[in-house]
C-alpha positions as CSV (number, residue, x, y, z in Angstrom):
1,M,88.8,130.6,111.4
2,I,86.2,133.5,113.1
3,Y,87.0,134.3,116.7
4,L,84.6,134.4,118.9
5,S,85.5,136.4,122.0
6,D,85.5,135.1,125.6
7,E,82.5,137.5,126.2
8,T,80.7,135.9,123.3
9,I,81.1,132.2,124.9
10,D,80.0,133.5,127.9
11,N,76.7,135.0,126.5
12,I,75.9,132.1,124.9
13,I,76.2,129.8,128.0
14,R,74.4,132.4,130.0
15,E,71.2,132.6,128.1
16,D,70.9,129.0,129.0
17,L,72.2,128.7,132.3
18,P,71.7,131.4,134.5
19,Y,71.9,129.6,138.1
20,G,73.2,126.2,137.2
21,D,71.1,122.6,136.5
22,L,68.6,122.6,139.0
23,T,67.6,118.9,138.1
24,T,71.0,117.5,138.1
25,W,71.6,119.3,141.4
26,T,67.9,117.7,142.8
27,L,68.8,113.9,141.6
28,G,72.2,114.2,143.7
29,I,74.2,112.8,140.4
30,R,76.2,116.4,140.4
31,Q,79.5,114.6,140.8
32,E,79.5,111.4,138.8
33,R,81.6,110.9,136.1
34,G,80.0,110.5,132.7
35,F,80.9,110.6,129.0
36,M,78.9,112.6,125.9
37,Q,78.7,112.0,122.0
38,Y,77.3,114.0,119.5
39,F,75.9,112.6,116.2
40,S,74.0,114.0,113.5
41,R,71.0,111.9,112.2
42,Q,71.3,113.4,108.8
43,E,74.2,114.0,105.9
44,A,75.8,117.6,107.4
45,V,78.4,119.9,106.7
46,L,79.5,120.5,110.3
47,C,80.1,123.5,111.7
48,G,80.4,124.9,115.1
49,T,82.6,121.9,117.0
50,E,85.5,124.6,117.9
51,E,83.1,126.9,119.7
52,A,81.4,123.8,121.1
53,S,84.7,122.5,122.7
54,R,85.3,126.3,124.2
55,I,81.8,126.1,125.8
56,L,82.7,122.6,127.4
57,A,85.8,123.6,128.4
58,K,84.2,126.4,130.4
59,M,82.1,123.8,132.5
60,G,85.1,121.9,133.0
61,V,84.5,118.9,130.6
62,Q,87.5,117.4,128.7
63,V,87.1,117.0,125.0
64,T,88.3,113.5,123.9
65,S,87.8,114.2,120.4
66,S,86.5,116.3,117.8
67,L,86.0,116.7,113.9
68,P,86.6,120.0,112.5
69,S,84.1,122.5,111.2
70,G,83.6,122.1,107.3
71,Q,83.7,118.5,107.4
72,L,81.0,116.5,105.8
73,I,79.4,113.9,108.0
74,Q,77.4,110.9,107.6
75,P,74.5,109.6,109.3
76,G,75.0,108.4,113.0
77,E,78.8,109.5,112.8
78,V,80.2,110.9,116.2
79,F,81.9,113.9,115.5
80,L,82.4,115.4,119.3
81,E,83.1,113.1,122.2
82,A,83.8,114.3,125.7
83,A,84.4,113.8,129.7
84,G,83.7,115.4,133.1
85,A,81.1,115.3,135.8
86,A,77.5,114.7,135.3
87,D,76.5,118.1,136.1
88,A,79.0,119.7,133.6
89,L,78.1,117.4,130.9
90,H,74.2,118.5,131.4
91,M,74.9,122.2,131.7
92,A,76.8,122.2,128.4
93,W,74.4,119.5,126.5
94,K,71.9,121.6,125.0
95,V,73.4,124.8,124.4
96,T,76.3,123.2,122.7
97,Q,74.1,121.0,120.8
98,N,71.7,124.1,119.5
99,L,75.0,125.8,118.2
100,L,76.0,122.7,116.3
101,E,72.3,122.2,114.8
102,C,72.1,125.9,113.8
103,C,75.4,126.3,112.0
104,S,75.7,123.3,110.8
105,G,72.2,123.8,109.3
106,I,73.5,127.1,107.6
107,A,76.9,125.4,106.4
108,T,74.5,122.1,104.9
109,K,72.3,124.5,103.3
110,T,74.8,126.7,102.0
111,K,76.6,123.6,100.5
112,R,73.3,122.4,98.8
113,V,73.3,125.9,96.9
114,V,77.0,126.1,95.8
115,D,76.5,122.7,94.0
116,I,73.6,123.6,92.5
117,V,75.3,126.8,91.1
118,K,79.3,125.4,90.3
119,A,76.9,122.5,88.6
120,A,75.6,125.3,86.3
121,N,78.3,127.3,86.4
122,P,81.8,126.5,87.7
123,A,82.9,130.3,87.5
124,V,80.2,131.9,89.4
125,S,80.7,132.9,93.3
126,V,77.7,132.3,96.2
127,V,77.9,135.2,98.5
128,S,75.8,136.2,101.5
129,T,74.2,139.5,102.6
130,R,74.6,141.1,105.9
131,K,71.0,140.4,106.7
132,S,71.9,137.6,109.3
133,F,69.8,137.3,112.2
134,P,70.9,139.8,114.6
135,G,73.1,138.5,117.2
136,T,74.2,136.0,115.3
137,K,76.6,137.2,112.3
138,Q,80.1,135.8,113.7
139,L,78.9,132.4,113.8
140,S,76.4,132.8,110.8
141,V,79.3,134.0,108.4
142,K,81.8,131.1,109.9
143,A,78.8,128.5,108.5
144,V,78.5,130.0,105.1
145,C,82.2,129.7,104.4
146,C,82.1,126.2,105.8
147,G,79.2,125.7,103.5
148,G,81.6,127.1,100.6
149,A,80.2,130.4,100.0
150,F,82.0,133.9,101.0
151,P,80.6,137.2,102.6
152,H,79.3,139.9,100.3
153,R,79.4,142.2,103.2
154,L,80.3,141.8,106.5
155,G,79.1,145.5,107.3
156,L,78.7,149.0,106.3
157,S,82.5,150.0,106.8
158,E,84.4,147.8,104.8
159,S,82.8,148.6,101.4
160,L,81.3,151.0,98.7
161,L,77.7,150.1,97.8
162,V,75.4,153.0,96.7
163,F,71.7,152.2,96.6
164,S,69.1,154.4,95.3
165,Q,68.5,155.6,98.6
166,H,71.4,157.2,98.6
167,M,71.1,158.6,95.5
168,N,68.0,160.0,96.7
169,F,70.0,162.6,98.3
170,L,72.2,163.7,95.2
171,G,69.2,164.1,92.9
172,G,68.6,160.5,91.9
173,L,70.6,158.9,89.3
174,D,71.3,162.1,87.3
175,G,72.8,163.7,90.2
176,F,75.0,160.9,91.3
177,I,76.8,160.1,88.0
178,P,78.6,163.4,88.2
179,H,80.1,162.1,91.8
180,I,81.2,158.8,90.4
181,P,85.1,160.1,89.7
182,E,85.4,162.2,92.8
183,L,84.1,158.9,94.8
184,K,86.3,156.3,93.7
185,A,89.5,159.3,94.2
186,K,88.7,158.9,97.6
187,V,88.9,155.5,98.4
188,P,90.8,154.1,95.1
189,E,91.6,150.8,96.9
190,K,87.7,150.2,96.9
191,K,85.4,148.7,94.5
192,L,82.5,151.0,93.5
193,L,79.5,148.9,93.5
194,V,76.1,150.2,92.7
195,E,72.9,148.8,92.7
196,T,70.2,149.1,90.2
197,D,66.9,147.2,88.6
198,S,67.0,148.2,84.6
199,L,69.3,148.0,82.0
200,E,69.3,151.3,81.0
201,S,70.7,152.8,84.2
202,A,72.9,150.0,84.3
203,L,74.3,151.3,80.8
204,R,74.8,154.7,82.0
205,L,76.6,153.5,85.2
206,C,78.9,151.1,83.5
207,Q,79.8,153.8,80.7
208,A,80.5,156.0,83.8
209,G,83.1,153.8,85.3
210,V,81.5,151.6,88.1
211,D,83.2,149.0,89.0
212,A,80.5,146.6,89.5
213,L,76.8,146.4,89.3
214,Q,74.1,144.6,91.2
215,F,70.8,143.9,89.6
216,D,67.9,143.4,92.3
217,K,65.4,141.1,91.0
218,L,66.0,141.1,87.8
219,S,64.6,137.5,86.0
220,P,67.7,135.4,84.5
221,E,66.5,136.2,81.3
222,K,66.6,139.8,81.4
223,L,69.9,139.3,83.3
224,R,71.5,137.7,80.2
225,T,70.6,140.1,77.8
226,A,71.9,142.7,80.4
227,V,75.2,141.0,81.2
228,A,75.9,141.1,77.3
229,E,75.2,144.3,76.9
230,L,77.4,145.6,79.6
231,K,80.4,143.0,79.2
232,A,80.6,144.8,75.6
233,V,81.1,148.2,77.0
234,N,83.4,147.1,80.0
235,P,84.9,143.5,79.8
236,A,86.2,143.9,83.2
237,L,82.8,145.2,84.9
238,I,81.7,142.8,87.9
239,V,78.1,141.8,87.6
240,L,76.0,140.4,90.5
241,A,72.2,138.9,90.8
242,A,70.2,139.6,93.9
243,G,66.9,139.5,95.3
244,G,64.9,136.5,95.8
245,I,68.0,133.7,95.0
246,D,67.6,130.4,96.4
247,E,67.9,127.0,96.2
248,R,64.7,126.7,93.4
249,N,66.4,129.2,91.1
250,A,69.9,129.4,92.0
251,G,70.6,127.3,88.9
252,E,68.8,129.7,86.5
253,Y,70.6,132.7,87.9
254,A,74.2,131.0,87.9
255,G,73.4,130.7,83.9
256,S,72.8,134.6,83.3
257,G,76.4,135.3,83.1
258,V,76.9,137.2,86.2
259,N,79.8,136.8,88.4
260,A,78.5,136.1,91.8
261,L,74.8,135.6,93.2
262,V,74.1,137.2,96.3
263,T,71.8,135.9,98.8
264,S,70.1,136.3,102.3
265,S,68.5,132.7,102.2
266,L,71.7,130.7,103.4
267,F,70.8,132.6,107.0
268,F,67.5,131.0,107.4
269,A,68.3,127.4,106.8
270,G,66.6,124.6,109.2
271,T,68.6,123.2,111.9
272,M,70.2,119.6,111.7
273,D,68.8,116.8,113.2
274,M,72.0,115.9,115.7
275,S,71.7,113.9,119.0
276,V,74.0,113.2,122.2
277,N,74.2,110.5,124.1
278,I,75.2,111.0,127.8
279,G,76.0,108.3,130.3
280,P,77.9,107.0,133.1
281,V,81.4,106.0,132.6
């Protein structure tokens, strides 16, 4: 479970509801008692019901039933029901629907990619980058996890990943390699992961003692050759594939022998087609 602060929940509400619902107020139906039912028009991996329930509660709406995030739902299946005053129901309606459609879209796409990868090679993991749309990371990461994948990097603070842009300040690959023992000694509880785009540099890094290598934009065929050569040098080496991986090619990459596929595509799924019934009690 990923916890969103009250401030985050309040900001989600505030984006759509700065001054109340003018339409409900003008119609004079604010205090009428009503119900609300959420359902999907598509098969979907559900995500966001816990956050939607918190939004409803802040609006004074009582949730009467709810399915948990991560559950696979069928078209027409009611997954969340609530009751309250008409103004509260209408104020909570679209903000919760939008949250559920976006989060469930990411979770559903993630499951599709994971299913493709596991069918090709059950030992390969699918992991997401830190390149989610700004301001949505907590919900995006939760959705990815609900779909069966895991975060590759949550941010810059918890992992050691060296890019060529870092090496530029050390004199390139030749200048970086002598620093590897020192780096590993400074943070011995962390794995040293280095990105590369060629087998030649990967072999040098592998021989120098890095824990993991991330290949950027290598074809599945070239990766298959690279993994075989690298594992012959160090069978414990972790190898990741990154760059342009999505539903279309995930199966091919899963068959290359890598340990995990790193992708940003999960975050940019389309929304699910969900709907809400609202009516008087």
